[in-house]
N, C-alpha and C positions, 0 to 999 in steps of 0.2 A: 524221597517220598514227600508229598505235600501234606499240609496239616489236615486236608480233607480226606486223606486216605486212612485206612484202618491202621491203628497202632499195632505193631507186630507183637507176637507172643514173647514172653520172657522164659529163660531157662528154669529148670527145676531148682528149688532151694538147695538141694544137695550138691548141685554143680559148683557152688561157690566156695565150698570148703569152709575153713575158719575165717570169719570176717571180723575185723576190728573197726569200729566206728571211731574216728578221731574227732575230738571236739575240744572246746575250751581254749587252751593256749594262753598267750599273754597279750594279745592285741586289744585294742580299744573295743573290739566287737566280741570280747570273750563271753559276756552274759548272753548275747543272742546266740552264739555258737553252742553254749551249753543247752539251750532250749531246743535248737535244731537237732543237736546230736541225740538228746534224750528221745525226741520224737522218732528219729530215724532208727535208733536202737530198738525201741519198743515195737516198731513196725516190723523190722527184720525178724525179731523173735516171735512175733505173732505169725509170721509167714513160715516159720520152721527153719530159719537159717541159723546156723551155729555162729551167733554174733555176740560180741561183748564190747563194751565201751571203754575208751581210754582218753583221759585228759592229758594231752602232751605236756602240759605244764607240770604234771606230777612226777614224771620220771624220764622225760626226754625220749630220744630215739632208742636208747638202750632198753628202756622199759617196754617200748613197742616191740623190739626184737624178741624180748623174753616171752611175749605172747604168741610168737611164731604164727603170725597171720598168713593165710594164703592170699588175701587181698585186703585192701583198706577202702572204707567208705569215708571220704573226706567231708566233714561237716564243720570245718574250721573256717571262719570268716576273717577277712582282714590280713594284715601282714603276719608273716610266719606260717600262714596256712593257705592263703589264696594267692600269694604273690610269686610262686615258683620255687621258693626255697624248700618247702616241704616236698613238693613234687620232685625236685632234684635229689633230695635225700632218699626218697623212696625209689627213685631210679637206681641210685647207687646200691641200695640194699636189695634190689631185684624184687620189690614187692609191687604187684599190680595195684592200681588205684583208680578211683572214679574221676571223671571229668577231664579237663584240659591238662596238657603237658606243661613243661617248664616255661617255654617261651610265651605261649598264649596266656598263661597265668600271670607271668611278670608284666606283660603288656596290658592285660585287662586291669591290673591293679594300678597302672600308671595312666591316669586320665589324659595327660598331655600327649604322651607318645601314641596312645590309641587314637586321639584326634588327628595327630600328624599322619598316621597311616590312612585313616579315612579320607583326609583331605587330599593325600597323594593319589588316592583311587577315585577321587571325584565324588565321594559320598558326603551328603550334607551334614554338617555339624557346626554348632555355633562358634564364632571366632573367639579366641582366648589369648590371654597374655600371662606369662609367668611373672609373679610379683616378687619384689625384694624390699627389705626395710627402707632403702633409700630410693624407692620408685618415684617417678614423676607422677604424682597422683592426679593432678589436673589433666595430664596427657592421657592417662588411662581412661578417665571419664570421657574425654573428647573422642577417644577411639572406640570405646565399647558402648558409650551412652549409659543412661540411667533409666530404670534400675539395671543393675548387673548382679551376677552371682559370684561370690568369692568362696573358694573351697580348697581343702587340702588335696594335693595331687594323688597321694597314696593312701586314701582312706575310703571307707564305705559307710553304709547305713546313714548317709547324710550327716555324719559327725563333722562338726566344725564348719558347716555351711551357713552362709548368711546371704540374704537378698539385700543388696545395698541400694538405698534410695537417694543418697546424697554424698557429696564429696567428703563431708565431715565424718560420715560413717564408714568410709572406705578403709581408713587406717585401722580403726577398731576391728573391722571385719578381718583384715589381714592378721592382726594379732591373735584373734580367736582361732583362725585356721592354723596359724603357726604353732598353736599349743599342741596340735595333733601331728604336724608334719613340717619338716624343714622346707619342703617345696609347696608353694601356694600359688594358685592360679585364679585369675579373674576371667569370667566368661560372659559373653553377651546374653542378656536375658531374653528368653523366648516366651512371650505371653500367649497362652492358649491352653489346649488340653494335653494332659499327660497320658501316655500309653506305655504299656510294657508288653513285650512278646517273649514267651518262654520257648526254648528250643530243647528238644529231646531226641537225641540221635539225628536222624534225617527229617524229623517232623517239626514243623512250626505249630505250636499250640495256639488256641484262640487268643487274640489280643484282649487285654484288659484296659479299660479306661479308668484311671484313678481320679476320684474327685474328693478334695479335702475342703471342708468348710472354711478353714483358715487361709486356704489358697497356697499352702506350702507343705509339701509331703516330707516332713521332717521326721526325726527319730520317734517322737511321741506319736505322730500320725501313723507311722509304719508299724509300730510294735505294741502300742498301748491303747490308742484311741478306738472307741467303738463308733465314732462319728464318720470315719473315713469310709467312703463308698467305693466299691469295686464293681464296675459295670461289666457284666457278662450276660449276653453279648455286649460288645463295646459300643454298638450303635453306628458303626461305619457301614457303608454299602459293601457288599461282598467283594466287588472288584477293588475297592479302596483298601479293605482289610487284607486282601491278598497281596496288594502292592506293598503294604506295610510289612507283611510277613517276609516278602522277598527282600526288602531293604534290610531288615534285621538279620536275615540269613547272610546276606552279603557282609554286613558289619561284623558278625560273629566269625565268619570264615576269614575275613581280612586279618584278624589277629591270630588266626590259627586255632580258634576254639574247637573243641570236640566234646562229644559225650552229652553234655547238657549245659545250659546256661540261660541267661536272660539279658535282653537288650532294652534299655529305657529310651523313650523317644518323646519329643514334644511336637505338637501340631499347631502351627500359628494361624492367625486370622485369615491368611490366604490359602489355607489348607495344605501348606507345605510341611513335610516331616523333617525334624532335625534330631540327629542321633546325639544322645547325651553320654552314655557309658555302657560298658558291657560288664556283666557279673558272671564270673566263671564258677563260683560256689554260692549260688543264691540261698536265701534263707528257707528253712523248712519248718517254721513255727506255724501256729494256728492262724496268724495274720499274713502268712507269706503268699506270694503271688503265683509261684510255680504250681503248688498244690491246687490252688483255686482254678487255674487255667486247665490243668490236667483233669480235674473233676468235671469241668464243663465239657471236656472232650470225651467223657465216659471212663476216665482212668482214675480209680480211687487211690487214696494215699498209699496203701500197702503195695498196690500194683505199680505205682509210680516209683516208689523206693526200690523195688526189685528191678525195674527198668533202668534206673540210674546205676544200680550196682552192676547190672549186666554190661555197662560200658567198660568196666574193668576187665572183662573177658577179652576185649579187643587187644589188650596188652599181653 
């Protein structure tokens, strides 16, 4: 189904049985996950679903089993919740869950391997290099140019990311990213407009153009700033937006994504799109992009949450 077609109906709340919303955990994105989880839990309860919340850091998998869920809504961001480990545990426990499976979750959390898959399929993504403490820093600059982006490979919410403008700043950016992850990458900087496309089942939701006064969509701009602008409609011509939606669907399918997710993209001065990353458990806070896009398509927050929960029925 294309994003221009009507979004299908959701099952009755009683069809889901007992639902546990998993949030929190111990990743660097714990605080965002707590907010996402609280929003999802309140929504499910408003819709009449038998739902309860559970912070996985409180009692681990044994505590989850004690709640005897019929299915799980995953609202955990980052490692331990979005990287395939939780999905694998739920598979072993036989508990259906929302979103992508083990492989797609693991790939989506690994920016470098995601890019390698995209490159193998001929999908456009900026060139990148894995860095090490003894890297040849001038050679990195020569290859990628300045500015460049340095980021942790296995982290989200722009944690640990730096836009590097000089050779002198490169090593400091590496050390900052290494605080979050042993694997650090440098990526060619794409100057232009930032877009994001949310995917819900077989539907591509309307693209959002993100505009940040500082020029960098960092953690503050994502979750706290009231100055970040989200352009809906995004301003692209209909044919160009459809091409972007198709590209993001290809990118999501390439890593095996399913259920729901989000793909982030840059558009350069020559109007070329460049894939940055895929998110298999996007945020559901009041600043989050998936709810905004769904609302623009006529799908309110409560209906969106039910639609995401319905992806667990496919399991």
